[in-house]
C-alpha positions as CSV (number, residue, x, y, z in Angstrom):
1,X,7.6,-0.3,24.7
2,X,11.4,-0.7,26.2
3,X,10.8,-3.4,28.8
4,X,9.2,-5.8,26.0
5,X,12.1,-4.8,23.5
6,X,14.6,-5.5,26.0
7,X,13.4,-9.2,26.1
8,X,13.1,-9.5,22.9
9,X,17.1,-9.1,22.7
10,X,17.6,-11.4,25.6
11,X,15.9,-13.9,23.6
12,X,18.6,-13.1,20.4
13,X,21.2,-13.4,23.0
14,X,20.1,-16.4,24.5
15,X,20.1,-18.4,21.0
16,X,23.3,-16.9,20.1
17,X,24.6,-18.1,23.1
18,X,23.6,-21.6,22.3
19,X,25.0,-21.8,18.4
20,X,27.8,-21.4,16.9
21,X,26.7,-17.7,15.5
22,X,26.6,-16.5,11.9
23,X,26.6,-13.6,11.1
24,X,23.9,-12.5,8.5
25,X,25.1,-8.5,8.3
26,X,27.3,-7.4,5.4
27,X,30.2,-5.4,5.8
28,X,30.4,-2.6,3.4
29,X,33.5,-4.2,1.9
30,X,31.4,-7.6,1.8
31,X,28.4,-5.6,-0.1
32,X,31.3,-4.4,-2.6
33,X,32.4,-8.2,-3.3
34,X,28.7,-9.2,-3.3
35,X,27.5,-6.9,-5.9
36,X,30.7,-5.2,-7.7
37,X,30.0,-1.8,-6.8
38,X,32.6,0.0,-5.1
39,X,32.7,0.9,-0.7
40,X,33.5,5.1,-2.6
41,X,30.5,4.5,-4.6
42,X,28.1,3.0,-2.0
43,X,29.0,6.0,0.4
44,X,28.5,8.5,-2.3
45,X,24.7,6.7,-3.2
46,X,23.9,6.8,1.0
47,X,25.0,10.8,1.1
48,X,23.0,11.6,-2.2
49,X,19.9,9.2,-2.1
50,X,19.9,7.5,1.4
51,X,20.6,4.4,-0.4
52,X,21.2,1.3,0.2
53,X,20.4,1.4,4.2
54,X,22.7,0.6,6.6
55,X,22.5,-0.7,10.0
56,X,25.3,1.2,12.5
57,X,27.2,-0.6,15.2
58,X,28.0,1.2,17.9
59,X,31.6,1.8,16.5
60,X,29.8,3.5,13.2
61,X,30.6,0.6,11.0
62,X,28.1,0.1,8.7
63,X,26.3,-3.5,8.4
64,X,23.8,-4.3,5.0
65,X,21.6,-7.0,5.3
66,X,20.4,-9.6,2.3
67,X,17.9,-8.0,1.8
68,X,20.2,-4.4,0.1
69,X,22.1,-7.1,-1.7
70,X,19.3,-7.5,-3.6
71,X,18.3,-3.8,-4.2
72,X,21.6,-2.9,-5.3
73,X,21.6,-5.7,-7.8
74,X,18.1,-4.3,-9.1
75,X,19.6,-0.7,-9.1
76,X,22.5,-2.0,-11.8
77,X,20.0,-4.2,-13.7
78,X,17.7,-0.8,-13.5
79,X,21.1,1.1,-14.8
80,X,22.1,-1.2,-17.6
81,X,18.7,-1.0,-18.8
82,X,18.9,2.9,-19.7
83,X,17.4,4.2,-16.4
84,X,19.1,6.9,-14.4
85,X,20.1,6.3,-11.1
86,X,17.3,8.0,-8.9
87,X,14.7,6.6,-11.1
88,X,16.8,2.9,-10.9
89,X,16.7,3.2,-7.0
90,X,12.8,4.0,-6.7
91,X,12.4,1.2,-9.7
92,X,14.0,-1.8,-7.4
93,X,12.6,-0.7,-4.3
94,X,8.9,-1.1,-6.0
95,X,9.4,-4.2,-7.5
96,X,11.2,-5.2,-4.3
97,X,7.9,-4.5,-2.5
98,X,5.7,-6.0,-5.4
99,X,7.2,-9.2,-5.7
100,X,5.2,-12.2,-3.8
101,X,7.3,-14.3,-1.9
102,X,7.8,-17.6,-1.8
103,X,7.9,-18.2,2.0
104,X,6.8,-16.1,5.3
105,X,10.6,-15.4,6.2
106,X,11.8,-14.3,2.4
107,X,8.2,-11.7,3.0
108,X,8.9,-10.6,6.2
109,X,12.7,-9.5,5.7
110,X,11.8,-7.7,2.4
111,X,9.1,-5.9,4.1
112,X,10.5,-5.3,7.8
113,X,14.4,-5.3,7.0
114,X,15.1,-3.8,10.9
115,X,13.8,-7.7,12.1
116,X,17.2,-8.7,13.0
117,X,17.3,-12.9,12.1
118,X,19.0,-14.9,14.7
119,X,20.4,-18.4,14.1
120,X,19.0,-21.2,16.6
121,X,19.2,-25.1,17.4
122,X,15.8,-26.9,16.5
123,X,15.5,-27.5,20.2
124,X,16.0,-23.9,20.7
125,X,12.7,-23.2,18.2
126,X,10.9,-25.6,19.3
127,X,10.9,-24.2,23.1
128,X,10.4,-20.8,21.5
129,X,7.4,-22.6,19.8
130,X,5.8,-23.9,22.4
131,X,6.2,-20.7,24.7
132,X,3.5,-19.0,22.2
133,X,1.4,-21.7,21.7
134,X,1.3,-21.9,25.7
135,X,0.5,-18.3,25.6
136,X,-2.0,-18.8,23.2
137,X,-3.6,-21.5,25.4
138,X,-3.7,-20.0,28.6
139,X,-5.7,-16.6,27.2
140,X,-8.1,-18.9,25.2
141,X,-9.5,-15.6,23.7
142,X,-10.3,-17.5,19.9
143,X,-8.5,-15.4,16.9
144,X,-6.1,-16.7,14.2
145,X,-3.6,-19.8,14.6
146,X,-1.0,-20.9,12.2
147,X,1.7,-22.9,12.2
148,X,4.0,-24.6,9.0
149,X,5.6,-27.9,9.9
150,X,7.9,-28.4,6.5
151,X,6.8,-32.1,6.5
152,X,3.6,-34.1,6.9
153,X,5.3,-36.3,9.4
154,X,6.0,-33.5,11.4
155,X,2.4,-31.8,11.9
156,X,1.3,-35.8,12.9
157,X,3.9,-35.9,15.9
158,X,2.3,-32.9,17.1
159,X,-0.9,-33.5,16.0
160,X,-2.8,-34.2,19.7
161,X,-1.4,-30.7,20.8
162,X,-2.7,-29.2,17.8
163,X,-6.1,-30.5,18.0
164,X,-6.4,-29.2,21.0
165,X,-4.9,-25.5,20.2
166,X,-7.1,-25.5,17.1
167,X,-10.4,-25.9,19.4
168,X,-8.8,-22.7,21.4
169,X,-9.0,-20.9,17.7
170,X,-11.2,-19.2,15.4
171,X,-9.8,-20.2,12.9
172,X,-6.2,-22.7,12.9
173,X,-4.4,-23.3,9.8
174,X,-1.3,-25.8,9.4
175,X,1.4,-26.3,6.5
176,X,3.2,-28.9,5.2
177,X,3.9,-31.4,2.4
178,X,0.5,-32.8,3.4
179,X,-0.7,-35.7,0.3
180,X,-4.4,-33.4,0.4
181,X,-6.0,-30.7,1.8
182,X,-8.4,-31.1,4.9
183,X,-10.8,-29.0,6.4
184,X,-10.6,-27.7,10.3
185,X,-12.6,-29.6,12.4
186,X,-13.4,-29.9,16.2
187,X,-10.6,-32.0,16.0
188,X,-7.8,-30.0,14.6
189,X,-6.9,-27.3,12.4
190,X,-7.0,-26.6,8.5
191,X,-4.7,-29.0,6.7
192,X,-3.1,-27.1,3.4
193,X,-1.0,-29.4,1.4
194,X,2.4,-27.8,-0.9
195,X,4.6,-29.6,-3.2
196,X,7.3,-31.4,-1.5
197,X,9.5,-29.4,-3.4
198,X,7.7,-25.5,-2.6
199,X,10.1,-23.5,-0.6
200,X,7.5,-23.3,2.6
201,X,8.8,-27.0,3.0
202,X,12.3,-25.8,4.4
203,X,10.2,-23.8,7.0
204,X,9.2,-23.5,10.3
205,X,6.5,-21.1,12.2
206,X,3.9,-19.7,14.5
207,X,1.6,-16.9,13.7
208,X,-1.1,-16.2,16.6
209,X,-3.0,-13.0,16.7
210,X,-5.7,-13.0,19.1
211,X,-7.1,-10.7,21.5
212,X,-4.3,-9.6,23.8
213,X,-1.3,-11.1,22.0
214,X,0.4,-10.9,18.4
215,X,3.4,-12.8,18.2
216,X,4.9,-14.6,15.1
217,X,8.4,-16.8,14.6
218,X,9.2,-17.5,11.6
219,X,12.6,-19.8,10.5
220,X,14.2,-21.6,7.7
221,X,15.8,-24.6,7.9
222,X,20.0,-23.9,7.2
223,X,21.7,-26.7,4.8
224,X,24.5,-27.9,6.5
225,X,27.3,-29.7,4.7
226,X,27.6,-32.6,6.9
227,X,24.5,-35.1,9.3
228,X,23.6,-34.0,12.8
229,X,21.6,-34.9,15.4
230,X,18.1,-34.1,14.8
231,X,18.2,-31.6,17.9
232,X,21.1,-30.2,16.4
233,X,19.6,-28.8,13.2
234,X,19.9,-25.2,12.6
235,X,17.5,-22.3,11.6
236,X,17.9,-18.8,11.0
237,X,14.8,-17.5,12.5
238,X,13.0,-13.7,13.2
239,X,10.6,-12.8,15.9
240,X,7.6,-10.5,16.9
241,X,5.2,-9.1,19.1
242,X,3.8,-6.1,17.1
243,X,0.7,-6.3,15.8
244,X,1.3,-4.8,12.5
245,X,4.3,-7.1,11.9
246,X,2.2,-10.3,12.8
247,X,-1.1,-8.9,10.5
248,X,2.0,-8.2,7.8
249,X,2.8,-12.2,8.4
250,X,-1.0,-13.4,8.3
251,X,-1.0,-11.7,4.3
252,X,1.3,-13.1,3.0
253,X,0.4,-16.7,4.2
254,X,-3.1,-15.7,2.7
255,X,-1.3,-15.1,-0.9
256,X,1.0,-18.1,0.0
257,X,-2.0,-20.5,0.6
258,X,-4.1,-18.9,-2.5
259,X,-3.1,-21.8,-4.9
260,X,-3.3,-24.8,-3.3
261,X,-6.5,-24.1,-0.8
262,X,-8.1,-21.3,-2.4
263,X,-11.4,-21.3,-0.2
264,X,-9.3,-21.6,2.9
265,X,-7.7,-18.6,2.0
266,X,-10.5,-16.3,1.0
267,X,-11.6,-17.6,5.0
268,X,-8.3,-16.7,6.7
269,X,-8.2,-12.9,4.6
270,X,-11.7,-12.5,6.0
271,X,-10.6,-13.3,9.3
272,X,-7.7,-11.0,9.5
273,X,-9.8,-8.5,8.1
274,X,-12.0,-8.7,11.1
275,X,-9.7,-9.1,13.6
276,X,-9.5,-6.2,15.7
277,X,-6.0,-4.8,15.4
278,X,-3.8,-4.8,18.7
279,X,-2.7,-1.4,19.7
280,X,1.4,-1.5,19.6
281,X,1.2,-0.2,23.1
282,X,-0.2,-3.7,24.7
283,X,2.8,-4.0,26.2
284,X,1.8,-5.9,29.2
285,X,1.5,-9.2,26.1
286,X,4.4,-8.3,24.6
287,X,6.7,-9.3,27.9
288,X,4.5,-12.1,29.5
289,X,4.8,-13.7,25.8
290,X,8.5,-13.1,25.9
291,X,9.2,-13.5,29.4
292,X,7.6,-17.6,28.6
293,X,9.8,-17.6,25.8
294,X,12.9,-16.8,27.4
295,X,12.1,-19.2,30.3
296,X,11.2,-22.3,27.9
297,X,14.6,-21.4,26.3
298,X,16.5,-21.4,29.4
299,X,15.0,-24.6,30.8
300,X,16.4,-28.2,31.1
301,X,12.9,-28.8,29.5
302,X,9.2,-27.5,29.1
303,X,7.6,-28.6,32.4
304,X,5.9,-31.8,32.3
305,X,2.7,-30.3,33.5
306,X,1.6,-28.8,30.1
307,X,-0.4,-30.8,27.7
308,X,1.9,-32.4,25.6
309,X,5.4,-33.2,26.8
310,X,7.9,-31.7,24.3
311,X,9.4,-34.3,23.2
312,X,6.2,-35.1,21.6
313,X,6.9,-32.6,18.9
314,X,10.1,-34.3,17.3
315,X,11.1,-32.5,14.2
C-alpha cells in the first residue's frame, strides 16, 4: 500500500502549496490552554493511560487533533461527576463513539482520527471531486454514489453531469437544501432535502463504493472574515481510498438521511450491506484514482474532452 499512501501524501502536499496553510493540529501547550489541563498532567495521563493520543512529528513533538480536545474536556466533566480517571476516560471515549454526528466530516474525524485534514480552495476541491467522478465513469461498474452539494443551486449547475453518473450507479444520492425529496430515476439521483440551517449544508462530499473502486472526499466550508472570489472559497477536507473508511462514510450517511428520507435511508442501508467489500490490498485501484486526482489538481483545467466542462459545477 506504500505507493498509494505516497500518492495521498502528494495530494495533501499539493493542496498545501495552493493555499495559506492553517494547521489543524495542536501542540501540548495549545491543548493545555484549550482544556485547562497542565502539560505535565497530560504527559502523565499519556504515560499511565495512553490518553490523550498524540501524533509525533519527526522531532518528537506531540500534535493533538480537535478530537482529543473534545475527549479531554469530556474527561474533565466526568471527573467532576465523581468518576475515577480510568472510568472517566473510558466513558468519554464511549460517548464520543456513540454520538450521532451532524455531518459526514464530523463523523469521520471522530471515528478515523488518523485521517489528516488539509485545507484547499474550491477550485482544487472541484478538481479532486471531478477525478473521483471520472474514475467512477471510466469503470462503469455500478455501485453506490453519494454526493452532498451544500445548496440546491449548486446541484443544478452539476445536474446534467450527475444525471449521467446516476445512470452508471446501482444507487445514486444527492444531498442539498432541496425544497422537496425526489426519487431517483433514469434521469438522475435520489434527492435528499435538508433544512437550510442543517450543518450538512456547509459540507461538500463525494463517496463512491463500486467494484474495484472505493473513495471518499469530504469537506466543510471554512468561514472567512472577508468576501473572496467563488473559486477562492476555503474548505477543510478529508480523503481516503480505504474500503473500511468508505463503508463507514456510507453508514454515517444512512444515519444522517434517516430523518429527511427514511425510505431512501433503508434502501441505501440495504445497498451498503449487499455491496461486496473490496480488499484493502487493492492497491491498483487506490493508485489509479489518486493519480487522476493529482493530475486534475496540477492541470490548468480538466481536459475539455470530458463529458461536462469543469466550469459547469460552479459553487
